[in-house]
C-alpha positions in Angstrom: 14.0 -4.9 -23.2 11.0 -3.7 -21.2 9.5 -2.4 -24.2 9.3 -5.8 -25.8 7.1 -6.9 -22.8 4.0 -5.2 -24.5 3.9 -5.6 -28.4 2.9 -2.3 -30.1 -0.5 -1.6 -31.2 -2.0 -3.8 -28.7 -5.8 -4.2 -28.8 -6.8 -6.1 -25.7 -10.6 -5.7 -25.0 -10.1 -4.7 -21.2 -13.6 -3.3 -20.9 -15.2 -6.4 -22.1 -14.0 -8.1 -18.7 -15.2 -5.5 -16.4 -18.0 -7.5 -14.9 -15.8 -10.4 -14.1 -13.3 -7.8 -12.5 -16.3 -6.4 -10.6 -17.2 -9.7 -9.3 -13.5 -10.6 -8.5 -13.0 -7.2 -6.8 -16.3 -7.5 -4.7 -15.2 -11.0 -3.4 -11.9 -9.9 -2.4 -13.3 -6.8 -0.7 -15.8 -9.1 1.1 -13.0 -11.5 2.2 -11.0 -8.5 3.3 -13.7 -7.3 5.5 -14.4 -10.7 6.8 -10.7 -11.3 7.7 -10.4 -8.0 9.3 -13.4 -8.5 11.7 -12.6 -12.1 12.6 -8.8 -12.5 12.3 -7.9 -8.8 12.8 -4.4 -7.3 12.3 -1.1 -8.4 13.7 -0.4 -4.8 15.2 3.0 -3.8 16.0 4.3 -2.0 19.1 3.5 1.3 17.5 -0.2 0.4 17.7 -0.4 -2.2 20.4 1.9 -1.0 22.9 4.8 -2.7 24.6 8.6 -2.4 25.4 11.3 -1.8 22.9 15.0 -2.6 23.9 17.8 -1.7 21.5 21.1 -3.5 22.2 24.6 -3.7 20.5 26.9 -6.8 20.3 30.6 -6.9 20.1 30.5 -8.7 16.8 27.8 -9.5 14.2 24.5 -10.4 16.1 23.4 -14.0 16.2 19.8 -13.1 15.5 18.7 -16.9 15.7 20.4 -17.3 19.1 18.8 -14.0 20.5 15.2 -15.1 19.2 15.7 -18.6 20.8 16.9 -16.9 24.1 14.0 -14.4 24.2 11.4 -17.4 23.4 12.5 -19.1 26.5 11.2 -16.1 28.7 7.5 -17.0 27.7 6.7 -13.4 27.3 4.1 -13.7 24.4 4.9 -12.3 21.1 8.6 -11.2 21.0 10.2 -9.8 17.8 13.9 -9.6 17.2 15.3 -7.7 14.2 18.6 -6.4 13.2 18.9 -2.9 11.7 21.5 -0.7 10.7 25.1 -2.3 11.4 25.2 -6.1 11.8 25.8 -5.7 15.5 22.6 -3.6 16.1 19.6 -5.4 17.3 16.0 -4.2 18.3 13.8 -6.3 20.7 10.1 -5.8 21.0 8.1 -7.3 23.6 4.5 -7.0 24.9 3.5 -5.4 28.1 3.8 -7.8 30.8 1.2 -7.9 33.5 2.8 -7.7 37.1 6.1 -6.8 35.9 7.7 -3.4 35.6 9.7 -2.3 32.7 12.8 -2.5 34.9 12.0 -6.1 35.8 11.4 -7.0 32.1 14.6 -5.6 31.2 16.4 -7.4 33.9 15.1 -10.6 32.7 16.1 -9.9 29.3 19.7 -9.2 30.4 19.8 -12.4 32.2 18.8 -14.7 29.5 21.1 -12.8 26.9 24.0 -13.0 29.0 23.9 -16.8 29.0 23.0 -17.1 25.3 25.4 -14.5 23.6 29.1 -14.4 24.1 30.9 -11.1 24.6 29.8 -7.7 25.9 26.2 -6.6 25.3 25.6 -2.8 25.2 22.0 -1.8 26.3 21.6 1.5 24.5 18.0 2.5 25.1 14.6 1.2 26.4 11.3 2.8 25.3 7.8 2.1 26.2 4.7 2.6 24.3 1.4 2.9 26.3 -2.2 2.1 25.3 -3.2 5.9 25.1 -0.2 6.6 22.7 -1.2 3.5 20.6 -4.7 4.7 20.2 -3.5 8.1 19.2 -1.2 6.7 16.6 -4.1 4.4 15.1 -6.4 7.4 14.9 -3.7 9.5 13.4 -3.1 6.8 10.9 -6.6 6.5 9.8 -6.9 10.3 9.5 -3.7 10.5 7.3 -5.3 7.9 4.9 -8.7 9.7 4.9 -7.3 13.1 4.2 -5.1 11.7 1.3 -8.2 10.2 -0.3 -10.1 13.4 0.1 -7.1 15.5 -1.3 -7.2 12.9 -4.3 -10.8 13.5 -4.9 -10.7 17.4 -5.0 -7.5 17.0 -7.3 -9.1 14.7 -9.7 -12.6 16.8 -9.5 -10.6 20.0 -10.3 -8.4 18.6 -13.0 -11.0 16.5 -14.8 -14.7 16.0 -14.1 -16.6 14.7 -11.0 -17.0 11.2 -12.9 -13.3 10.9 -13.1 -13.0 11.9 -9.4 -15.5 9.2 -8.3 -13.8 6.7 -10.2 -10.3 7.4 -8.9 -11.5 7.4 -5.3 -13.4 4.2 -5.7 -10.3 2.7 -7.1 -8.0 3.9 -4.3 -10.5 2.5 -1.8 -10.4 -0.8 -3.5 -6.6 -0.7 -3.2 -6.4 0.1 0.5 -9.1 -2.3 1.5 -7.5 -5.2 -0.4 -4.0 -4.1 1.2 -5.4 -4.4 4.7 -6.9 -7.7 3.7 -3.5 -9.0 2.6 -2.0 -8.0 6.0 -4.8 -9.7 7.8 -4.4 -13.0 5.9 -0.6 -13.1 5.9 -0.4 -12.0 9.6 2.5 -9.4 8.7 3.2 -6.8 11.4 1.0 -3.6 10.8 2.8 -0.6 12.1 3.4 2.9 11.3 5.6 1.9 8.4 2.6 0.0 7.0 0.5 3.2 7.0 3.4 4.9 5.1 3.1 2.1 2.5 -0.6 2.5 2.2 -0.2 6.2 1.5 2.7 5.4 -0.9 0.4 3.0 -2.6 -2.4 5.6 -2.8 0.1 7.9 -4.7 1.3 5.2 -7.0 -2.3 3.9 -7.9 -3.4 7.6 -8.4 -0.3 8.4 -10.9 -1.2 5.4 -12.9 -5.0 6.3 -13.1 -4.1 9.8 -14.0 -2.1 8.7 -16.9 -5.1 6.5 -18.2 -7.4 9.4 -17.7 -5.3 12.0 -19.5 -5.3 9.6 -22.5 -9.3 9.1 -22.1 -9.7 12.8 -22.2 -7.5 13.4 -25.2 -9.3 10.5 -27.0 -12.7 12.1 -26.1 -11.7 15.2 -28.0 -10.0 13.1 -30.9 -12.7 10.6 -31.5 -16.0 12.3 -31.0 -18.1 9.4 -32.7 -16.3 6.3 -31.4 -18.3 4.2 -28.8 -17.3 4.9 -25.2 -16.2 1.1 -24.7 -14.1 1.3 -27.7 -12.6 4.5 -26.7 -11.8 3.3 -23.2 -10.1 0.1 -24.7 -8.1 2.4 -26.9 -7.0 4.7 -24.1 -5.8 1.6 -21.9 -3.9 0.1 -24.7 -2.4 3.4 -25.6 -0.9 3.5 -22.0 -0.2 -0.3 -21.4 3.4 -0.1 -22.5 4.1 2.6 -20.0 2.1 0.9 -17.2 4.1 -2.3 -17.6 7.4 -0.7 -17.7 6.5 1.4 -14.6 5.2 -1.8 -12.7 8.2 -4.0 -13.7 10.9 -1.4 -12.8 9.2 -0.6 -9.5 8.8 -4.4 -8.7 12.5 -5.1 -9.3 13.5 -2.4 -6.8 10.9 -3.5 -4.2 12.0 -7.2 -4.6 15.4 -6.1 -3.6 14.1 -4.4 -0.7 12.1 -7.3 0.4 14.7 -10.0 0.0 17.8 -8.0 1.0 16.4 -5.1 3.2 16.1 -6.9 6.3 13.2 -7.3 8.7 12.8 -3.8 9.5 11.3 -2.8 6.2 9.7 -6.2 5.4 6.2 -5.3 6.1 6.7 -2.0 4.1 8.1 -3.7 0.9 5.6 -6.4 1.1 2.8 -3.8 1.1 4.4 -1.9 -1.8 4.8 -5.0 -3.8 1.1 -5.9 -3.4 0.1 -2.3 -4.0 1.9 -2.4 -7.5 -0.2 -5.2 -8.4 -3.6 -4.1 -7.0 -2.9 -0.4 -8.2 -2.3 -1.5 -11.7 -5.3 -3.8 -11.8 -7.7 -1.0 -10.4 -6.4 1.5 -12.9 -7.3 -0.6 -15.6 -10.4 -2.8 -14.5 -11.9 -0.5 -11.9 -11.2 3.3 -12.4 -11.7 3.2 -16.3 -14.8 1.0 -16.5 -16.6 3.0 -13.8 -16.7 6.0 -16.2 -19.4 3.8 -18.1 -21.2 3.3 -15.0 -21.4 7.0 -14.1 -22.3 7.8 -17.8 -19.5 10.1 -18.6 -20.5 12.3 -21.5 -18.4 13.8 -24.0 -19.9 17.3 -23.9 -18.9 17.7 -20.1 -15.6 16.5 -20.5 -14.8 18.9 -23.5 -16.3 21.9 -22.0 -14.6 21.5 -18.7 -11.1 21.2 -20.4 -9.1 24.4 -20.2 -8.1 25.7 -23.6 -10.8 24.0 -25.6 -13.4 26.4 -27.2 -16.6 24.8 -28.1 -18.0 26.4 -31.3 -21.7 26.0 -31.8 -22.8 24.8 -35.4 -23.9 27.3 -37.8 -27.5 27.7 -38.4 -28.7 26.8 -41.9 
């Protein structure tokens, strides 16, 4: 069924739309930067610091009643989520000025005792300070930067520097737009989001490498074909595989998004967005950039292992 999503022998002129794609991407990048520096991100307790309380109820937890009870405390942004079993609940609060952790927990105990029937088991209480939060932010940024650097080295060694540049620009494009998406939606940005961004980098890279492999094959196969036509041919050759991979991935991610609970809501949302932007960037960013950096057939052929370049005979 999925094969029928893309007709055989497609001949879409993707490269002809590269200028419109550049303008669209540039606008989205500018908007993402603008939102980040004006609105910012909704950092979770991992990055912002705060108090986390894990409780267990006798029966299935009434998340709505717990949220209502916690909001009556007027302690700022309070997040209540179910995880694991139906009676497992995680409560996250901001640091409260003038109140110790023990005082905050006592206030929570009082309000929940009057709102929830049955015994409540307070399993653990954790705090995340500002110093730890700053370290987590820097470590998260470093993880993304190192991943991008590793990608650049891998593509450069496997293909040519033009391919490496195209892949890294496409990945930067995906990461910036993902951060912009979190800024405009207000979804919680936490450590699981960093994991999602790293996964998006891997997904987008995999899609880009498939297209680049076909481009390299066609460079050797069609030595006289104009470069725009060759790029269009390569993208169309891999289009069926790209659509199949994207659709099947989206089906799994949609199940996580709608049925996985609030704990992985941000992760699955980031991944769904990453599938779209990763596929888009592989077709409209990574491939057309090879025209911009003036990829030459001789460079690609001579750098390919196992290919012997035989000079023409004199006379």
